Phi, psi and omega in degrees: 000134181275132177275143178232152178279143176288150182300335183278349181250113178294150183295332184268000181291125179289149176285151179299142181284132175240147179285141179294146179285149174296131182307118188295327183273338186279314183298311178299325178299314180295313181297319177297319179297319179294319180291329178301322184258015173064043173296153182245156175049053180287128181230136179244125180240128174271112185246019183299330180276352183257334183208154175259003182284325180202167185259324190224139172247135171242126180240131180218155180252154176222153185279341185209166176295326178298318180289321179298319178295318179297319178298314181299314180293321180292318176301311181300316180297316182292323178294316178296320178297333178276002177085014180255168185253139172262118183285317177192164173227128181239144175094008181297330182297310182278321179078359179282326179214114180244132178251128176248115183265114180248021180087261182281352180230129179244132179248126175251122177246118190225149169284151187305320181294321178292318180297317178295319183295312184275337174044056181301328180301312179293322180299314183275346177269332185276175179292146179281333180237149176295150179297145179287148180295152180297147178293138180268147179287123183288345180276138181287000000 
């Protein structure tokens, strides 16, 4: 059956832009992997309105460099087992802050002192630019 455009809709009219959905299979995989290795204070942030680089941030804490490394490797293994790709992992050498890049989802694994210092949650929840000053009345 041939689809036809309704007369009230021009053929060149763009469709309304919709935000991409968080990959339904990836986020639960990551969260389960983090819970398997006892990550603490797991936080999920939807940042689609703040950046076009990725859709979701997952931030979690670990008690030691050994645990952050174990979490990073377990997340990567579980994502690969789910048939998805791990783009990169950064910070494995120090283990204090490890970033796992899954494309549309970024995982930050941090020790509590590092997490408190950088406070990514506040950074990504707050405004990206300072508010503009109020307009001044031109009359004296």
